[in-house]
C-alpha positions as CSV (number, residue, x, y, z in Angstrom):
1,M,-60.7,-1.5,32.5
2,P,-58.5,-0.3,29.5
3,R,-57.2,2.6,31.7
4,F,-56.2,0.1,34.5
5,Y,-54.6,-2.1,31.9
6,V,-52.4,0.7,30.6
7,K,-51.4,1.7,34.2
8,V,-50.3,-1.9,34.8
9,L,-48.3,-2.0,31.6
10,L,-46.7,1.3,32.5
11,V,-45.7,0.1,35.9
12,L,-44.2,-3.1,34.4
13,A,-42.3,-1.0,31.8
14,I,-40.9,1.2,34.6
15,L,-39.9,-1.9,36.7
16,S,-38.3,-3.5,33.6
17,L,-36.3,-0.4,32.8
18,T,-35.2,-0.1,36.5
19,G,-34.2,-3.7,36.5
20,Y,-32.2,-3.1,33.3
21,G,-30.4,-0.2,34.9
22,I,-29.6,-2.1,38.0
23,S,-28.4,-5.2,36.0
24,T,-26.2,-3.0,33.8
25,A,-24.7,-1.2,36.8
26,Q,-23.9,-4.6,38.4
27,Q,-22.6,-5.8,35.0
28,S,-25.1,-8.6,35.1
29,H,-25.5,-8.6,31.3
30,Q,-27.0,-12.1,31.2
31,H,-30.1,-10.5,32.8
32,A,-30.0,-7.0,31.4
33,G,-30.9,-8.0,27.8
34,W,-34.1,-9.7,29.0
35,M,-35.0,-6.6,31.1
36,L,-34.5,-4.2,28.1
37,M,-36.5,-6.5,25.9
38,A,-39.4,-6.6,28.4
39,F,-39.3,-2.8,28.6
40,F,-39.8,-2.4,24.9
41,V,-42.6,-5.1,24.8
42,F,-44.6,-3.4,27.6
43,V,-44.1,0.0,25.8
44,A,-45.3,-1.5,22.5
45,L,-48.4,-2.8,24.3
46,V,-49.1,0.6,25.8
47,F,-48.8,2.2,22.4
48,R,-51.3,-0.2,20.9
49,Q,-53.9,1.2,23.3
50,F,-53.8,4.7,21.7
51,E,-54.8,5.4,18.1
52,W,-52.2,8.1,17.7
53,L,-49.4,5.9,19.0
54,K,-50.5,2.6,17.5
55,G,-48.4,3.1,14.3
56,Y,-45.2,3.0,16.4
57,A,-45.9,-0.2,18.2
58,F,-44.3,-2.4,15.5
59,T,-41.1,-0.4,15.5
60,I,-40.9,-0.6,19.3
61,T,-41.3,-4.4,19.0
62,I,-38.4,-4.5,16.6
63,F,-36.3,-2.7,19.2
64,A,-37.3,-5.5,21.6
65,A,-36.0,-8.1,19.2
66,V,-32.9,-6.2,18.4
67,S,-32.1,-5.9,22.2
68,L,-32.1,-9.6,22.5
69,A,-29.9,-9.9,19.3
70,M,-27.4,-7.4,20.8
71,Y,-27.2,-9.1,24.2
72,Y,-27.6,-12.8,23.1
73,P,-26.4,-12.9,19.4
74,Q,-25.7,-16.7,19.7
75,Y,-29.5,-17.4,19.7
76,F,-30.0,-15.6,16.3
77,V,-27.0,-16.9,14.3
78,Y,-27.6,-20.7,14.4
79,V,-30.4,-23.0,15.5
80,G,-28.6,-26.3,15.8
81,D,-26.6,-26.6,12.6
82,F,-28.9,-24.4,10.6
83,K,-27.6,-20.9,9.9
84,L,-30.5,-18.4,10.3
85,S,-29.2,-16.1,7.7
86,K,-30.4,-18.6,5.1
87,L,-33.9,-17.5,5.9
88,I,-33.4,-13.9,4.7
89,V,-33.8,-14.5,0.9
90,P,-36.9,-16.8,1.2
91,L,-38.5,-14.3,3.6
92,M,-37.9,-11.5,1.1
93,Q,-39.3,-13.6,-1.7
94,I,-42.5,-14.1,0.4
95,L,-42.7,-10.4,1.0
96,M,-42.3,-9.7,-2.7
97,F,-44.9,-12.3,-3.6
98,G,-47.3,-10.6,-1.2
99,M,-46.6,-7.3,-2.9
100,G,-47.3,-8.9,-6.2
101,T,-50.7,-10.2,-5.0
102,A,-51.6,-6.7,-4.1
103,L,-50.8,-5.3,-7.5
104,S,-52.7,-5.3,-10.8
105,V,-52.3,-4.2,-14.3
106,Q,-54.1,-1.0,-13.5
107,D,-51.3,0.0,-11.1
108,F,-48.9,0.0,-14.1
109,A,-51.4,1.6,-16.4
110,R,-51.6,4.6,-14.1
111,V,-48.2,5.7,-15.5
112,L,-50.1,7.0,-18.5
113,K,-52.6,8.9,-16.3
114,M,-50.0,10.6,-14.1
115,P,-46.7,10.6,-16.1
116,K,-45.3,13.7,-14.4
117,G,-45.6,12.3,-10.9
118,V,-44.1,9.0,-12.0
119,V,-41.2,10.6,-13.9
120,V,-40.4,13.0,-11.0
121,G,-40.7,10.1,-8.4
122,I,-38.3,7.8,-10.4
123,A,-35.8,10.6,-10.9
124,C,-35.8,11.5,-7.2
125,Q,-35.6,7.9,-6.1
126,Y,-32.7,7.0,-8.2
127,S,-30.7,10.2,-7.7
128,I,-31.2,11.6,-4.3
129,M,-30.7,8.5,-2.1
130,P,-27.7,6.9,-3.8
131,F,-25.7,10.2,-3.9
132,V,-26.7,11.3,-0.4
133,G,-25.6,7.8,0.8
134,W,-22.3,8.2,-1.1
135,A,-21.8,11.7,0.4
136,L,-22.4,10.4,3.9
137,T,-19.7,7.8,3.5
138,K,-17.3,10.6,2.8
139,V,-18.4,12.6,5.8
140,F,-18.3,9.8,8.3
141,S,-15.3,7.8,6.9
142,F,-16.8,4.4,7.7
143,P,-14.9,1.2,7.2
144,P,-15.1,0.2,3.5
145,E,-17.8,-2.5,3.8
146,I,-20.0,-0.4,6.2
147,A,-19.7,2.5,3.7
148,A,-20.8,0.1,0.9
149,G,-23.8,-0.8,3.0
150,V,-24.8,2.9,3.3
151,I,-24.7,3.3,-0.5
152,L,-26.5,0.0,-0.9
153,I,-29.6,1.1,1.1
154,G,-29.6,4.3,-0.9
155,S,-29.5,2.4,-4.2
156,C,-32.5,0.2,-3.4
157,P,-36.0,1.1,-4.4
158,S,-38.7,2.3,-2.0
159,G,-40.3,-0.3,0.3
160,L,-43.8,-1.4,1.0
161,A,-43.9,0.9,4.0
162,S,-44.2,3.9,1.7
163,N,-47.7,2.9,0.6
164,V,-48.9,2.6,4.2
165,M,-47.3,5.9,5.1
166,S,-48.8,7.6,2.0
167,Y,-52.2,6.5,3.1
168,L,-51.8,7.8,6.6
169,A,-50.4,11.1,5.3
170,K,-53.4,11.7,3.0
171,A,-51.0,11.7,0.1
172,N,-51.7,10.3,-3.4
173,L,-51.9,6.6,-2.6
174,A,-52.5,5.6,-6.3
175,L,-49.2,7.4,-7.2
176,S,-47.4,5.8,-4.3
177,V,-48.4,2.2,-5.3
178,T,-47.5,2.9,-8.9
179,L,-44.1,4.4,-8.0
180,T,-43.2,1.6,-5.7
181,A,-44.1,-1.0,-8.4
182,I,-42.1,0.8,-11.1
183,V,-39.0,1.6,-9.1
184,T,-39.0,-2.0,-7.8
185,L,-39.1,-3.4,-11.3
186,M,-36.3,-1.1,-12.3
187,A,-34.1,-2.2,-9.4
188,P,-32.3,-5.1,-11.2
189,L,-30.6,-2.5,-13.4
190,M,-30.5,0.6,-11.3
191,T,-29.3,-0.8,-8.0
192,P,-26.3,-2.7,-9.4
193,L,-25.4,0.3,-11.6
194,F,-25.2,2.7,-8.6
195,M,-23.4,0.1,-6.5
196,K,-20.8,-0.3,-9.3
197,L,-20.4,3.4,-9.7
198,L,-20.5,4.6,-6.1
199,A,-19.6,1.6,-4.0
200,G,-17.1,-0.1,-6.3
201,Q,-14.3,1.9,-4.5
202,Y,-15.2,0.1,-1.2
203,V,-16.0,-3.5,-2.2
204,S,-15.9,-5.6,-5.3
205,I,-19.2,-5.5,-7.2
206,D,-20.2,-8.2,-9.6
207,F,-22.8,-6.3,-11.7
208,W,-24.5,-9.2,-13.5
209,S,-24.5,-11.4,-10.4
210,M,-26.3,-8.6,-8.5
211,V,-28.8,-8.3,-11.5
212,W,-29.6,-12.0,-11.1
213,D,-29.9,-11.8,-7.3
214,I,-32.4,-8.9,-7.5
215,T,-34.3,-10.7,-10.3
216,K,-34.8,-13.8,-8.2
217,I,-35.5,-11.9,-5.0
218,I,-37.9,-9.3,-6.4
219,I,-39.0,-9.8,-10.0
220,L,-39.8,-13.5,-10.0
221,P,-41.9,-13.4,-6.8
222,I,-43.7,-10.2,-7.8
223,G,-44.4,-11.8,-11.2
224,A,-45.8,-14.9,-9.5
225,G,-47.9,-12.7,-7.2
226,L,-49.3,-10.8,-10.2
227,I,-50.2,-14.0,-11.9
228,F,-51.8,-15.3,-8.7
229,N,-53.8,-12.1,-8.3
230,Y,-55.0,-12.2,-12.0
231,F,-56.2,-15.8,-12.0
232,L,-57.1,-16.4,-8.4
233,S,-58.1,-13.0,-7.1
234,G,-60.7,-13.3,-4.3
235,R,-60.4,-17.0,-3.9
236,F,-57.9,-17.0,-1.1
237,K,-59.2,-14.1,1.1
238,V,-57.2,-15.5,4.1
239,L,-54.1,-14.1,2.4
240,D,-55.4,-10.6,2.8
241,S,-55.4,-11.1,6.6
242,I,-52.3,-13.1,7.1
243,M,-49.9,-11.4,4.7
244,P,-49.5,-8.2,6.7
245,V,-48.7,-10.3,9.8
246,I,-46.2,-12.5,7.8
247,S,-44.7,-9.3,6.4
248,M,-44.1,-7.7,9.9
249,L,-42.7,-10.9,11.3
250,S,-40.4,-11.4,8.3
251,I,-39.1,-7.8,8.6
252,A,-38.5,-8.2,12.4
253,L,-36.7,-11.5,11.9
254,I,-34.5,-10.2,9.1
255,I,-33.4,-7.2,11.2
256,T,-32.8,-9.4,14.2
257,I,-30.6,-11.9,12.3
258,I,-28.5,-9.1,10.7
259,T,-28.1,-7.4,14.1
260,A,-26.9,-10.6,15.7
261,A,-24.5,-11.3,12.7
262,G,-23.0,-7.8,12.8
263,R,-23.1,-7.2,16.6
264,N,-19.4,-6.6,17.1
265,D,-19.1,-4.2,14.2
266,L,-22.3,-2.4,15.3
267,L,-20.8,-1.9,18.8
268,I,-17.9,0.0,17.1
269,V,-19.7,2.1,14.5
270,G,-23.3,2.0,16.0
271,P,-23.8,5.7,17.1
272,L,-22.3,7.1,13.9
273,L,-24.2,4.7,11.7
274,I,-27.4,5.6,13.5
275,L,-26.7,9.3,12.8
276,A,-25.8,8.6,9.2
277,A,-29.0,6.6,8.7
278,L,-31.1,9.4,10.2
279,L,-29.5,12.0,8.0
280,H,-30.0,9.8,5.0
281,N,-33.6,9.2,5.7
282,L,-34.5,12.8,6.5
283,S,-32.6,14.0,3.5
284,G,-34.8,11.7,1.3
285,Y,-38.0,13.3,2.8
286,F,-36.8,16.9,2.5
287,L,-35.2,16.7,-1.0
288,G,-38.0,14.5,-2.4
289,Y,-40.7,16.9,-1.2
290,W,-39.0,20.1,-2.4
291,S,-38.0,18.6,-5.7
292,A,-41.7,17.9,-6.3
293,R,-42.6,21.3,-5.2
294,L,-40.0,22.8,-7.5
295,V,-41.8,21.4,-10.5
296,R,-45.2,22.6,-9.2
297,M,-46.7,19.2,-8.3
298,P,-49.9,19.1,-6.1
299,E,-49.3,18.9,-2.4
300,Q,-50.6,15.3,-2.2
301,D,-48.1,14.3,-4.9
302,C,-45.3,16.1,-3.1
303,R,-46.0,14.2,0.1
304,T,-46.0,11.0,-1.9
305,V,-42.7,11.6,-3.6
306,A,-41.1,12.6,-0.2
307,L,-42.2,9.3,1.4
308,E,-41.3,7.2,-1.7
309,V,-37.8,8.6,-1.7
310,G,-37.2,8.5,2.1
311,L,-38.5,5.0,2.7
312,Q,-36.2,2.4,1.3
313,N,-36.4,-1.4,0.8
314,G,-34.2,-2.5,3.7
315,G,-35.1,-6.2,3.1
316,L,-33.7,-6.1,-0.4
317,A,-30.5,-4.4,0.8
318,S,-30.1,-7.1,3.5
319,S,-30.6,-9.9,1.0
320,L,-28.1,-8.4,-1.4
321,A,-25.6,-8.1,1.4
322,L,-26.1,-11.8,2.2
323,S,-25.6,-12.7,-1.4
324,M,-22.3,-10.8,-1.3
325,G,-21.3,-12.8,1.7
326,K,-21.0,-9.6,3.8
327,L,-24.2,-9.7,5.9
328,A,-22.4,-8.7,9.1
329,T,-20.9,-5.5,7.5
330,V,-22.6,-4.4,4.3
331,G,-25.9,-5.5,5.8
332,L,-25.6,-3.4,9.0
333,A,-26.8,-0.1,7.4
334,S,-30.1,-1.6,6.3
335,A,-30.7,-3.1,9.8
336,V,-30.2,0.4,11.3
337,F,-32.1,2.2,8.6
338,A,-35.3,0.1,8.9
339,P,-36.4,1.0,12.4
340,I,-35.3,4.6,12.0
341,M,-37.4,5.1,8.8
342,N,-40.4,3.5,10.5
343,I,-40.2,6.0,13.3
344,T,-39.6,9.1,11.2
345,G,-42.0,7.9,8.5
346,S,-44.8,7.3,11.0
347,S,-44.2,10.7,12.6
348,L,-44.2,12.6,9.3
349,A,-47.3,10.7,8.1
350,H,-49.2,11.4,11.3
351,W,-48.2,15.1,11.2
352,W,-49.3,15.4,7.6
353,R,-52.6,13.6,8.5
354,S,-53.5,16.5,10.8
355,H,-52.8,19.0,8.0
356,E,-55.1,18.8,5.1
357,P,-53.4,19.0,1.6
358,T,-53.8,22.5,0.2
359,S,-54.6,21.1,-3.2
360,K,-55.9,17.7,-4.4
361,E,-56.0,16.2,-7.8
């Protein structure tokens, strides 16, 4: 039965892609978007049937949502008189609250147990990605606000995806969780600092306003989550099952809203921005890994640093772009970076999973 189910889905995917090609050739764009969306949905359902492909299903689903946003942006900008971009900050706060409920005091106490890994991870996170982003803006000569967005995604801390990828990659999960927590708590100072230094030439940066924006988007919700976890841990087990689903839906919705808002700019700079995001992401993995190797860290820790550096918090970048009033331009880089990093991160994690670490500590 499962094999027959997969065959049916593959046939439907092929028919959808064929329909998309025909609709596009006939310039029937009102139908082409739905066909492309259907293709990605059927492919995602096929991927879910295979253990080694299951990790990519969510990213393919995002492509389906983005397809609709590119073809029918009017559906993802307003619902009646309500502007959907107003959902981005609350969705991020929910994500950060979920992160807080998954943390404990022990996650921060581990800094004392593995100081070398934490120091190297922080140093790589807040040096490699901001400056690589800045260098890419010089190479590609993006419009000022698009360039600022590239630097913004590089100046943000690592995202929650890094913990999942570290687990899959047989890396040091404890170090990953600790690093994500520490660099996230440092974001209210580090992200505005790098934006002021590196992106100030492209857009006006209000340092203290950005400090407050990050505090209310990240620090306050995480703090609330920590308090919730400390006093009410285990009493609301339903949260453990629904938070991952809420997180995935929130990320997909944020990316879709940004894509719709910046559709016209994305059509102009899309291919170059995709290439820049891919180079940015891969540079994070490569430089993070070899920086850790250079100081003789264990293989598991090297993998962890690589994933922490390469996987950024796109949701935070999107929220800050919205706070700046430039979601359609500054926010584009984070919308492009997010699906790319999920594909590359999953691929790297699965490859590492099939290669046992040479040393464990």
